[in-house]
C-alpha positions in Angstrom: 0.1 -0.2 -0.2 2.9 2.6 0.8 4.6 1.8 -2.1 1.5 2.4 -4.7 0.9 5.9 -2.4 4.2 6.9 -3.4 3.7 6.2 -6.6 0.6 8.1 -6.9 2.2 11.0 -5.2 5.0 11.0 -7.5 2.7 11.1 -10.7 0.5 13.9 -9.1 3.8 16.1 -8.7 5.0 15.7 -12.4 1.2 16.8 -13.6 1.2 19.7 -11.5 4.4 20.8 -13.3 4.2 23.8 -16.0 4.9 22.6 -19.4 8.1 23.5 -21.2 8.2 25.1 -24.1 10.8 25.7 -27.0 12.6 28.8 -27.1 11.8 30.6 -30.2 14.6 32.5 -31.5 14.9 36.5 -31.9 13.1 37.8 -34.9 15.5 38.5 -37.5 15.7 42.2 -38.2 16.0 43.4 -42.3 17.0 46.4 -43.1 16.1 47.7 -46.7 18.1 51.1 -48.0 18.0 52.6 -51.6 21.6 52.4 -53.1 23.4 54.0 -56.0 26.0 52.9 -58.2 29.6 53.5 -57.8 29.4 54.3 -54.1 31.0 52.0 -51.3 29.2 50.5 -48.7 30.8 49.3 -45.4 28.5 47.9 -43.0 28.1 44.6 -40.5 26.1 41.6 -40.7 25.2 38.8 -38.2 23.0 36.2 -37.9 19.7 38.4 -36.6 20.0 41.2 -39.4 19.8 41.0 -43.3 20.5 44.3 -45.4 18.5 44.2 -48.6 20.2 47.0 -51.2 18.1 48.1 -53.9 19.1 49.9 -56.9 17.6 51.0 -60.3 19.2 51.9 -63.3 17.8 52.2 -67.2 17.9 50.0 -69.7 17.7 50.8 -73.3 16.6 48.2 -76.0 19.5 49.0 -78.6 22.2 49.8 -76.1 23.4 47.4 -73.1 25.1 48.4 -70.3 27.2 46.4 -67.9 27.0 46.2 -64.3 29.5 44.5 -61.8 28.9 43.5 -58.3 32.4 43.9 -56.1 32.2 42.6 -52.7 34.9 42.1 -49.7 34.6 40.5 -46.7 36.9 41.6 -43.7 36.3 39.1 -41.2 37.9 35.9 -41.6 35.0 33.3 -40.5 35.4 30.4 -43.2 32.9 28.4 -41.7 30.3 30.9 -41.7 30.7 32.5 -44.9 28.5 36.0 -45.8 25.7 35.2 -48.6 25.2 37.6 -51.4 21.9 37.3 -53.3 21.4 39.5 -56.4 17.2 39.5 -57.3 17.1 40.8 -60.9 14.1 40.9 -63.2 14.8 37.6 -64.8 17.4 36.0 -63.3 19.1 35.6 -59.4 22.8 35.4 -58.7 23.8 34.1 -55.6 27.4 33.2 -54.3 28.8 33.0 -50.7 32.0 35.2 -49.7 34.9 33.3 -48.8 34.2 31.8 -52.4 35.4 28.1 -52.2 36.5 26.9 -55.5 37.6 23.3 -55.9 40.9 22.4 -57.8 42.4 18.9 -58.7 42.2 16.1 -55.7 39.4 18.5 -54.4 42.0 20.7 -52.9 39.9 23.7 -51.8 40.8 27.4 -52.0 39.1 30.6 -50.4 38.7 34.1 -52.1 37.8 36.6 -49.5 37.3 39.6 -52.9 34.5 38.7 -55.4 33.1 40.5 -58.3 31.0 39.5 -60.7 29.2 40.9 -63.4 25.1 40.5 -63.9 23.4 39.0 -66.6 21.8 41.9 -68.3 17.9 41.3 -68.9 16.6 42.1 -72.5 14.0 44.6 -73.0 11.2 45.4 -75.5 11.0 49.2 -74.8 12.7 52.0 -76.2 14.0 52.8 -72.3 13.1 51.2 -69.3 14.0 51.8 -65.6 14.7 48.0 -63.9 15.5 47.4 -60.3 17.6 44.7 -58.9 18.4 44.2 -55.0 21.4 42.8 -53.3 20.5 40.9 -50.3 23.1 40.2 -47.3 23.1 37.7 -44.7 25.1 35.3 -42.5 24.8 33.0 -40.0 27.7 34.1 -37.8 28.0 36.6 -34.5 29.6 39.6 -36.7 30.9 40.0 -39.9 32.4 43.0 -41.5 31.7 43.2 -45.4 32.4 46.0 -48.2 29.8 46.3 -51.2 30.1 48.5 -54.4 28.1 48.1 -57.7 29.6 49.6 -60.5 29.0 50.2 -64.1 31.2 48.3 -66.6 33.0 50.2 -69.3 33.7 49.0 -72.7 30.6 46.1 -71.7 29.9 46.0 -75.6 33.2 44.5 -77.7 33.8 46.6 -80.9 35.3 44.8 -84.4 38.7 45.1 -84.5 39.3 47.0 -81.4 41.7 46.0 -78.3 40.5 46.1 -75.1 42.5 45.1 -71.9 41.4 43.8 -68.5 42.2 42.1 -65.3 40.5 38.7 -63.6 41.5 36.4 -61.5 39.5 33.2 -60.3 37.0 34.8 -58.1 36.6 37.8 -60.3 36.0 37.1 -64.0 34.7 39.0 -66.6 32.6 38.5 -69.7 31.9 40.9 -72.5 29.3 41.2 -75.1 29.4 41.1 -79.0 26.7 41.9 -81.5 27.4 40.9 -85.1 27.2 43.8 -87.6 25.0 43.7 -90.8 26.8 41.3 -93.3 29.1 39.7 -91.3 28.2 35.9 -90.8 31.2 34.8 -88.5 34.0 36.3 -86.2 37.3 35.3 -84.5 38.0 36.2 -81.1 41.0 36.5 -80.3 42.6 36.5 -76.4 46.2 37.4 -75.5 48.4 37.8 -72.8 51.7 38.6 -71.8 52.1 36.3 -69.1 51.5 32.2 -69.7 50.0 31.7 -65.8 47.9 31.9 -64.2 45.8 29.3 -66.5 42.9 30.6 -67.8 39.7 29.7 -69.9 38.3 31.4 -72.5 34.5 30.6 -73.2 31.9 31.9 -75.7 28.2 31.7 -74.5 24.5 32.6 -75.7 22.9 35.6 -74.4 21.3 33.6 -71.6 20.8 34.2 -68.1 22.7 32.8 -65.6 26.3 33.2 -67.1 28.6 30.3 -66.0 31.7 32.4 -65.3 33.1 30.4 -62.4 35.9 27.9 -62.7 33.7 25.2 -61.6 30.8 25.7 -64.3 32.5 27.5 -67.0 32.4 24.2 -69.5 28.8 23.9 -68.8 27.6 25.3 -72.0 28.9 27.2 -75.3 32.6 26.7 -76.6 35.3 26.9 -74.8 39.4 26.6 -74.5 42.1 26.8 -72.1 44.5 29.3 -72.7 48.1 30.2 -71.6 49.2 33.3 -74.0 46.9 32.5 -76.7 43.3 31.6 -77.3 41.2 32.2 -80.5 38.0 30.6 -81.3 35.8 31.2 -84.5 31.9 32.0 -83.9 29.4 31.8 -86.3 26.3 34.0 -86.7 24.1 30.5 -87.5 24.8 29.5 -84.2 23.6 32.2 -82.4 20.1 32.8 -82.8 20.0 36.2 -81.0 22.8 37.6 -83.1 25.3 38.1 -80.2 27.1 36.0 -77.8 29.3 36.7 -74.6 32.9 36.4 -74.1 33.4 34.4 -71.1 37.1 35.0 -69.4 37.9 32.8 -66.1 40.9 32.1 -64.1 41.7 28.7 -63.0 42.5 27.9 -59.6 45.4 25.6 -60.7 47.6 25.7 -63.5 48.2 22.0 -64.1 45.6 21.8 -67.0 47.9 24.2 -68.7 51.0 22.3 -68.3 51.8 24.6 -65.3 53.3 22.9 -62.1 50.8 21.8 -59.2 52.3 23.6 -56.4 52.6 21.9 -52.9 50.8 23.9 -49.8 52.6 22.8 -46.4 50.1 22.4 -44.1 50.4 23.2 -40.6 50.7 20.1 -37.9 47.2 21.6 -36.5 45.4 22.2 -39.7 42.7 19.8 -41.2 43.0 18.9 -44.8 39.7 20.2 -45.6 40.8 23.8 -44.8 40.6 26.0 -47.9 43.9 27.0 -49.2 44.6 31.1 -49.6 46.1 31.9 -53.5 46.9 35.2 -52.5 47.0 37.3 -55.9 46.2 35.3 -58.9 45.6 37.9 -61.3 46.0 38.2 -65.0 46.1 41.0 -67.5 44.8 40.1 -70.6 43.4 41.5 -74.6 40.6 40.5 -76.1 39.7 41.5 -80.1 37.3 40.5 -82.1 38.0 40.3 -85.9 36.1 39.6 -89.1 36.8 36.0 -90.2 36.8 35.1 -94.3 34.0 35.5 -96.5 32.4 33.0 -98.6 33.9 34.1 -101.5 37.3 33.4 -100.1 36.4 29.6 -99.7 35.2 29.7 -103.2 38.7 31.5 -104.3 40.8 29.3 -101.9 38.8 25.8 -103.5 39.5 27.1 -107.0 43.2 28.0 -106.1 43.9 24.6 -104.8 42.0 22.7 -107.7 43.8 24.8 -110.5 47.1 24.1 -108.6 46.8 20.6 -109.2 44.6 20.0 -112.2 47.7 22.4 -114.1 49.9 19.0 -113.5 47.1 17.1 -115.7 47.6 19.5 -118.6 51.4 19.5 -118.1 51.4 15.9 -117.9 49.4 15.9 -121.0 51.6 18.6 -123.0 54.5 16.4 -122.1 52.9 13.1 -123.2 51.9 15.0 -126.4 55.6 16.3 -127.0 57.1 12.6 -126.2 54.7 11.0 -128.9 55.5 13.3 -131.2 59.5 12.7 -130.7 58.7 8.9 -131.0 57.0 9.2 -134.3 60.1 11.3 -135.7 62.3 9.0 -134.0 60.2 5.5 -135.5 59.8 7.5 -139.1 64.1 8.1 -139.2 64.2 4.4 -138.4 61.7 3.4 -140.7 63.6 5.2 -143.3 67.0 3.4 -142.9 65.9 0.2 -142.4 64.7 -2.2 -145.1 62.7 -5.7 -145.1 66.1 -7.7 -145.5 67.5 -6.0 -142.6 64.1 -6.9 -140.6 64.4 -10.7 -141.9 67.8 -10.6 -141.0 67.0 -9.7 -137.3 64.4 -12.4 -137.0 66.9 -15.1 -138.1 69.6 -13.8 -135.4 71.8 -11.9 -137.5 73.1 -8.3 -136.8 71.5 -5.3 -137.7 73.4 -2.2 -137.1 71.4 0.9 -135.9 72.9 4.4 -135.1 73.7 5.3 -131.6 72.0 8.6 -132.1 68.9 7.2 -133.2 68.4 5.3 -129.9 68.9 8.3 -127.4 72.4 6.2 -125.7 75.6 6.2 -125.8 77.5 2.9 -126.9 77.2 0.8 -124.0 79.2 -1.9 -125.3 82.2 -0.2 -124.6 81.3 0.7 -121.1 82.3 -1.3 -117.5 81.0 -1.5 -114.4 82.6 1.5 -113.3 83.5 0.8 -109.7 86.7 -0.6 -110.0 89.9 0.7 -111.4 89.8 -1.8 -114.9 86.1 -1.2 -115.6 85.1 -5.1 -115.8 82.8 -6.6 -117.9 81.4 -10.3 -118.5 82.4 -11.8 -121.5 79.3 -13.6 -123.8 80.3 -17.2 -122.5 80.5 -16.0 -118.9 77.2 -14.5 -118.7 73.9 -16.4 -118.6 70.8 -16.4 -120.6 68.3 -14.2 -119.7 65.2 -16.7 -120.2 67.5 -20.0 -120.7 66.9 -23.1 -121.3 67.8 -26.4 -119.1 70.0 -26.8 -121.5 71.9 -23.8 -121.3 75.5 -24.3 -119.4 76.1 -21.0 -117.2 79.5 -19.5 -116.8 80.6 -18.6 -113.4 83.0 -15.7 -113.2 83.0 -15.1 -109.6 86.9 -15.8 -109.3 88.0 -13.3 -112.0 87.5 -10.0 -112.9 85.5 -9.1 -116.3 87.6 -7.8 -119.8 86.5 -4.7 -120.8 84.1 -5.7 -124.2 85.1 -3.7 -127.2 82.7 -4.6 -129.8 83.4 -3.8 -133.6 80.1 -2.7 -134.0 78.3 0.6 -132.5 76.1 -1.7 -130.8 75.6 -5.5 -130.2 73.3 -7.3 -132.7 69.7 -7.1 -131.0 68.9 -10.4 -132.4 71.3 -12.4 -130.3 71.0 -12.9 -126.5 73.5 -13.6 -124.0 73.4 -17.5 -124.8 73.8 -17.1 -128.6 70.0 -17.3 -128.9 68.0 -15.7 -131.9 64.6 -14.2 -131.4 62.7 -16.4 -133.2 62.0 -18.3 -129.9 60.5 -15.3 -128.4 58.7 -14.1 -131.4 56.9 -17.7 -131.6 55.2 -17.5 -128.2 52.6 -14.6 -126.8 53.7 -12.5 -123.9 50.3 -12.0 -122.0 49.5 -15.6 -121.0 46.9 -16.3 -118.5 48.4 -16.0 -114.9 45.4 -18.0 -113.4 47.3 -21.4 -113.6 51.1 -19.8 -112.7 52.6 -19.6 -109.8 56.4 -18.4 -108.4 56.4 -21.8 -106.1 55.2 -24.4 -108.9 57.3 -22.8 -111.9 60.6 -21.8 -112.5 62.9 -21.2 -115.6 65.6 -22.7 -113.7 66.4 -26.7 -114.0 68.3 -27.1 -110.8 67.1 -23.7 -109.2 69.0 -24.3 -105.8 72.4 -24.6 -107.6 71.9 -22.5 -110.4 70.5 -19.5 -107.7 73.5 -19.9 -106.0 76.2 -20.2 -108.6 74.2 -17.3 -110.5 73.5 -14.7 -107.3 77.1 -15.3 -105.9 79.0 -14.1 -109.0 81.3 -11.3 -108.4 79.9 -9.1 -111.0 76.5 -9.9 -111.9 73.7 -8.5 -114.5 70.2 -7.9 -114.7 70.1 -10.5 -117.1 71.1 -12.8 -113.9 68.6 -11.7 -111.5 66.1 -11.4 -114.4 65.2 -15.1 -115.2 62.4 -16.0 -113.9 59.1 -16.0 -116.0 57.8 -12.6 -116.6 54.2 -13.8 -116.1 55.3 -15.4 -113.1 56.8 -11.9 -111.7 53.4 -10.1 -113.3 51.6 -11.7 -110.9 54.2 -11.5 -107.8 54.1 -7.4 -108.0 50.8 -7.1 -108.9 49.6 -8.5 -105.6 51.3 -5.4 -104.1 48.6 -3.2 -104.9 45.7 -5.3 -104.6 46.9 -5.9 -100.8 47.3 -2.1 -100.5 43.9 -1.5 -101.9 42.6 -4.0 -99.5 44.4 -2.6 -96.5 43.5 0.9 -97.6 39.6 0.1 -97.5 39.9 -1.6 -94.0 41.7 0.8 -92.3 40.3 4.1 -94.0 36.4 3.3 -92.9 36.5 2.8 -89.2 39.3 6.2 -89.4 36.8 7.8 -90.9 33.6 6.7 -88.5 36.3 7.6 -85.6 37.1 11.2 -86.7 33.5 11.9 -87.5 32.7 11.0 -83.9 35.6 13.4 -82.7 34.3 16.2 -84.7 30.7 15.5 -83.0 31.9 15.2 -79.6 33.5 18.7 -80.0 30.4 20.1 -81.5 28.4 19.1 -78.6 30.5 19.5 -75.7 31.9 22.3 -77.1 35.0 21.5 -75.4 37.9 22.6 -78.1 40.7 21.1 -76.2 40.4 18.0 -77.8 41.5 19.0 -80.6 44.9 20.4 -81.5 44.1 23.1 -84.8 45.9 26.4 -85.7 43.2 28.5 -84.1 44.4 31.4 -85.6 43.6 29.7 -89.1 41.0 27.2 -88.7 37.9 28.1 -91.0 35.0 26.0 -90.3 33.0 25.0 -93.1 29.9 22.8 -91.9 30.4 20.8 -89.2 34.2 20.8 -89.7 35.8 22.9 -87.9 39.1 23.5 -89.9 38.2 22.7 -93.4 41.4 24.5 -94.4 43.4 21.6 -93.1 41.5 19.0 -95.3 41.2 21.0 -98.2 44.9 21.1 -98.5 45.4 17.5 -98.6 43.7 17.2 -101.8 47.0 17.5 -103.9 47.8 13.9 -102.5 44.5 12.4 -103.9 44.8 14.3 -107.4 48.3 13.7 -108.0 48.3 9.9 -106.8 45.3 9.5 -109.2 47.7 11.2 -112.0 50.6 9.0 -111.2 48.3 6.0 -111.5 46.8 7.2 -114.7 50.7 7.5 -116.1 51.8 3.9 -114.9 48.4 2.9 -116.5 49.6 4.5 -119.9 53.3 3.0 -119.6 51.6 -0.6 -119.1 49.7 0.1 -122.1 52.2 0.7 -124.1 54.7 -1.9 -122.8 51.8 -4.2 -123.2 51.6 -3.4 -127.0 55.1 -3.7 -127.6 55.3 -7.0 -126.1 52.2 -8.3 -128.5 54.3 -7.2 -131.3 57.3 -8.7 -130.4 59.3 -5.8 -130.2 63.0 -6.5 -129.4 63.8 -3.8 -127.0 60.6 -5.0 -124.7 61.7 -8.0 -124.8 65.2 -7.9 -124.4 66.7 -4.6 -123.6 66.2 -2.4 -120.3 65.1 -2.9 -116.8 62.5 -5.3 -116.8 59.0 -4.0 -116.5 56.9 -4.4 -114.0 54.0 -2.0 -112.7 52.8 -3.5 -109.7 54.8 -1.7 -106.7 54.3 1.6 -109.3 50.6 1.0 -108.3 51.1 0.4 -105.0 52.8 3.6 -104.7 50.3 5.7 -106.4 47.7 4.4 -104.2 49.8 4.6 -101.1 49.7 8.5 -102.3 46.1 9.1 -102.2 45.3 7.3 -98.9 47.9 9.5 -97.3 46.1 12.2 -98.6 43.0 10.6 -97.5 44.1 9.6 -94.0 45.9 13.1 -93.7 42.8 14.5 -94.1 41.0 12.6 -91.4 44.2 13.2 -89.2 43.4 17.0 -89.5 39.4 16.4 -88.7 40.4 16.6 -85.1 44.3 16.4 -84.4 45.6 14.9 -81.5 48.0 12.2 -80.1 45.6 9.3 -80.2 45.0 9.6 -84.1 48.2 10.7 -85.3 49.3 7.3 -86.3 46.4 8.1 -89.0 48.7 10.6 -90.5 51.5 8.7 -90.6 50.9 5.0 -91.4 50.8 5.5 -95.2 54.0 7.5 -95.2 55.9 4.5 -93.9 54.5 2.6 -96.4 55.5 5.0 -99.3 58.9 5.0 -97.7 59.3 1.1 -97.9 57.7 1.0 -101.2 59.9 3.2 -102.5 62.5 1.5 -101.2 61.6 -2.1 -102.3 61.0 -0.5 -106.2 64.3 1.0 -106.3 65.8 -2.7 -105.3 63.3 -4.2 -107.7 64.6 -2.4 -110.7 68.0 -4.6 -110.9 66.8 -7.2 -108.7 63.4 -8.2 -109.9 63.8 -12.2 -109.2 64.8 -11.9 -105.3 62.7 -8.8 -104.3 60.5 -9.6 -101.7 56.9 -10.7 -101.6 54.2 -8.3 -100.7 52.9 -10.8 -97.7 56.4 -10.5 -96.3 56.8 -6.6 -97.3 53.4 -5.6 -95.7 54.2 -7.7 -92.8 57.1 -5.9 -92.0 55.2 -2.8 -92.8 52.7 -3.4 -90.1 55.4 -4.4 -87.7 56.4 -1.0 -88.0 53.1 0.3 -87.3 52.7 -1.5 -84.3 55.6 0.3 -82.9 55.0 3.7 -83.5 51.5 2.8 -82.1 53.1 1.5 -78.6 56.0 4.2 -79.0 53.4 6.7 -79.0 51.4 5.3 -76.3 54.2 4.1 -73.9 57.2 5.6 -75.3 57.5 8.7 -73.6 60.1 9.0 -71.0 59.9 4.9 -70.6 63.7 3.7 -70.6 63.2 0.1 -71.1 61.0 0.3 -74.2 63.8 2.4 -75.6 66.3 -0.2 -74.5 63.8 -2.8 -76.2 63.3 -0.8 -79.4 67.0 0.2 -79.9 68.0 -3.3 -79.6 65.3 -4.7 -82.4 66.4 -1.8 -84.5 70.1 -3.1 -84.7 69.4 -6.6 -84.7 66.8 -5.9 -87.9 69.5 -3.7 -89.6 72.1 -6.5 -89.6 69.6 -9.0 -90.6 69.0 -6.5 -93.4 72.4 -5.9 -94.4 72.9 -9.8 -94.6 70.0 -10.4 -96.9 71.4 -7.6 -99.0 74.9 -8.6 -99.2 74.0 -12.2 -99.9 71.6 -11.6 -102.1 69.5 -14.0 -100.2 71.7 -16.6 -100.3 72.3 -17.7 -96.5 70.0 -18.7 -93.7 69.2 -18.3 -90.0 69.3 -21.5 -88.8 71.4 -23.0 -85.7 74.4 -23.3 -87.4 74.4 -19.5 -88.2 77.1 -18.7 -85.5 79.2 -21.4 -86.6 79.6 -20.0 -89.9 80.0 -16.3 -88.9 82.7 -17.6 -86.9 84.3 -19.3 -89.7 83.9 -16.3 -92.3 85.9 -14.6 -89.7 88.5 -16.8 -89.1 89.2 -17.4 -92.9 88.9 -13.7 -94.0 90.2 -11.8 -91.3 92.4 -14.1 -89.2 94.3 -16.9 -91.6 94.6 -14.4 -94.4 93.6 -10.6 -94.6 91.2 -9.9 -97.5 88.8 -7.8 -98.5 85.1 -8.1 -99.1 83.8 -9.9 -102.6 81.1 -7.3 -103.4 82.7 -3.8 -102.2 79.7 -1.7 -103.8 77.7 -3.6 -101.6 79.4 -3.7 -98.5 80.2 0.0 -98.8 76.5 0.9 -98.9 75.7 -1.3 -95.7 78.9 -0.1 -93.8 77.1 3.6 -94.5 73.5 2.2 -93.5 74.7 0.9 -90.7 76.5 3.9 -89.3 73.5 5.8 -90.0 71.4 3.2 -88.1 73.3 2.6 -85.0 73.6 6.6 -84.9 69.8 6.8 -85.0 69.7 4.0 -82.4 71.7 5.7 -80.2 70.2 9.0 -80.6 66.7 7.9 -79.3 68.1 5.8 -76.6 69.9 8.8 -75.1 67.8 11.4 -76.0 64.4 9.6 -76.2 62.5 12.0 -78.3 58.6 12.9 -77.6 57.6 12.6 -81.0 58.2 8.8 -81.5 56.2 8.3 -84.3 58.3 11.1 -86.3 61.4 9.3 -85.1 60.4 6.2 -86.9 59.3 7.9 -89.8 62.9 9.7 -90.1 64.5 6.3 -89.8 62.6 5.6 -93.0 63.3 8.4 -94.6 67.2 8.3 -94.1 67.3 5.0 -95.2 65.6 5.7 -98.3 67.9 8.9 -99.3 70.8 6.8 -98.7 69.7 4.2 -100.8 68.5 6.6 -103.7 72.1 8.3 -103.3 73.8 5.0 -103.7 71.9 4.1 -106.8 72.2 7.3 -108.4 76.2 7.4 -107.6 76.4 3.9 -109.0 74.3 4.4 -111.9 76.5 7.2 -113.2 80.1 5.3 -112.1 78.6 2.2 -114.4 78.8 4.6 -117.4 75.2 5.2 -117.6 73.8 8.5 -117.8 70.6 10.6 -116.3 68.1 11.5 -119.0 66.9 15.3 -119.1 63.1 14.8 -117.9 64.4 12.6 -114.8 67.0 14.9 -114.3 64.9 17.8 -114.0 62.7 15.7 -111.7 65.2 15.5 -109.5 66.2 19.0 -109.3 63.0 20.6 -109.1 61.8 17.9 -106.2 65.0 18.2 -104.1 63.8 22.1 -104.4 60.6 21.5 -103.6 61.1 19.4 -100.5 63.5 21.8 -99.3 60.7 24.4 -99.2 58.2 21.8 -98.0 60.5 21.0 -95.0 60.9 24.8 -94.2 57.4 24.7 -93.7 57.0 21.6 -92.0 59.5 22.7 -89.4 57.2 25.8 -88.7 55.1 23.5 -86.0 52.0 25.6 -85.6 50.6 23.0 -82.9 51.5 20.0 -81.1 50.1 17.6 -79.1 53.1 16.5 -77.2 52.1 19.7 -74.9 49.1 20.7 -73.4 46.4 22.3 -75.7 46.9 25.7 -74.0 50.5 25.4 -74.4 50.0 24.0 -78.2 47.9 27.3 -78.6 51.0 29.7 -78.1 52.4 28.0 -81.4 49.3 29.0 -83.3 49.9 32.0 -86.4 47.7 33.6 -89.1 47.0 32.7 -92.2 49.8 33.3 -94.6 48.1 32.2 -97.9 45.1 33.9 -99.5 44.1 34.7 -95.8 43.2 30.7 -95.7 45.8 28.6 -95.7 48.5 28.2 -93.0 52.2 26.9 -93.0 50.9 23.2 -92.5 48.6 23.9 -95.6 51.5 24.7 -97.6 53.4 22.4 -96.5 50.6 19.8 -97.9 50.8 21.3 -101.0 54.5 21.0 -101.8 54.9 17.6 -99.8 52.1 16.4 -102.4 54.1 17.7 -105.4 57.1 16.4 -104.2 56.2 13.0 -103.6 54.7 12.8 -107.1 58.0 14.1 -108.7 59.9 11.5 -106.5 57.5 9.0 -107.9 58.7 10.1 -111.7 61.8 10.1 -110.8 61.9 6.1 -109.8 59.8 5.8 -112.8 61.9 7.7 -115.5 65.4 7.5 -113.9 66.2 4.1 -116.0 64.7 5.3 -119.4 68.0 5.2 -120.8 68.7 1.9 -120.4 65.5 0.8 -122.6 67.7 -0.1 -125.9 70.6 -1.8 -123.8 70.3 -5.4 -123.6 70.0 -6.8 -120.0 73.4 -8.5 -120.0 75.5 -5.2 -120.3 73.2 -3.6 -117.7 74.8 -4.1 -114.2 73.5 -4.8 -110.7 74.3 -2.9 -108.1 
């Protein structure tokens, strides 16, 4: 009973107590005051006080006036900032001070002074008075601040007038530009004398709000990072209001522009989340809006480009007509001198004397090899038949030097081949048989092929007849594969490339991020959805001149086939053997270089640079193969092995671009592979393929070194080849050492330089040996060599101007941008495209016509080197 009474008493006591109500906060005091422009208001605010500043200003329909709000918070309460809210007719802008902006790795940066330009609403009235209010509030106890509202002078930019201003990360700037009547596009150029701090230039439509902070400037419009230069081409069609804002924002960090990421030491008691003070990151800039080119300039540039390259078609046609007339005159003179009895005697294998003056070549029966003092040459008995039968016996002249021929007649009888064989066997069989059942592995004119190859190809002094013994049908099919393979490669390579670059361009247009592509923005003329049409148009020369070269080769092949059908003795037994498959492959590669270079310049960057260089590697490789094929038609590489090696080169190019920058292990591995490949290729060339890479290779190398260097010191058997290969090894070993030591950033260009150096070395060797062998260079190839060398020199000058580079950040690359230099449309790199396409076309013509002086010389008198 007692326990229950105590409980009841306690319950009554609790019920008797008055209820405890929550304490209501003190009502916030609101102070509203009329404010005027260009006056500084110094005041304080706390949690119980709200300041409202009321401003009014006149807005005119045909005149835009900028309004800028600047605040400075004097108290350091980072956890309880002061909030500023600007209420306008059609927009609200709010920001806190200290203003916190984030950088890389979520670093926080605090700014006590903040300035923002207000978005200007449009009005339809002639003059309208608009009001806006600035609210100041905080949750801190007591915070002092300063507020100032000013009008922005020169808020509207004028065409071709420069305007200078300052900006910081917390004090961005933006200006308005209106398109004048009749102007469809302009270029906004922003420059600065100082590279850092890094900044962002943005082009935005006339909308509110304006995104002018580091953390939101990339939300809309077009933008690009900047150190010293920035340029954006703006088209009227992209802005329905015929005006736009130019927004300049200074970034909190410089890492995106290639600058260092500073280390801010934190005190022992400081929190990692504590904002960092950047002191004064201010940048002075200058902006100018200038007119872009007109549509008439586009049309004029296109016609100029077409006119240049179509003129080569006209010039080629004129030269072909002149050559045809010259040949007709020559044939008329020869026909006047010849008689039916002479023709009959020729077919029967008897001598036919033709003056050298009508054959357009010097007497070859008296020239020697030219590489040695006594001018060596082979006798008729020591040289094998170019299409010899199995009954022919082959003399081996490797152990003694040839003796100079002295023929009593001005020229050796065309009717007699090297084995004293008449042309009646040749005249009796067709030359253009079906190739469907002819394979190189199944059919060979040599009866005991391995033995005879070793005998013939290891002679000390070789003639073209020694290395042109396989059936012409077999070789024709072998070299046609070069063309069909590269055509197939081109289709499979080009289609995904085109799709990829279209995607790149779409991403640039949709996101507005112009840091994706490395253009020369000071000379990038858009057309439709393409950002730099001029860089694409300038590649037209590769395509047109490549097509012209294919037409020239087609005409040459038609004439050659006609000569074979009429059993022309010169086509059958004289001159460098004619194989056109590699020439077709070279012309196709030149056209594909133009197409893929255009694809690369749709959006140039390091991820697609291989598109611009892949077919350059192929062109260099095919030119070397063609130069080697001229005097080694039987032993030249097959299309499959050649393209496999080129694919390996492109593979290393991609790996080097992606992983090679600063990677020591990659450069060591590549240099070793480079040197080993050089040694293997040298051995292949020196022994004409008559060696084996097997387990006994080391034993054979030691045996050669012992017999030739230790036991008796003897010179190399093939002196000229040895000179070429020693020079080639010196150059390639030097390039490998350079790459290993310097480790250049542009690996693709370094790899291309290796190919070009080897091509130039072999070409120089070929020219020197041709002249030393008593041969000569005719007028057309001589003019091509001189003209091509001059054009290459100018082309390389423009190439090394370096208008952009993806080895640096986009902002640093723009420091190299330059204005157009030709027709206000083409820049230095476009001129490189023009000149290099002409130079490549000229180089191809040199390879095509270089040995035209040998067209009337029998192949047993044309020496191999």
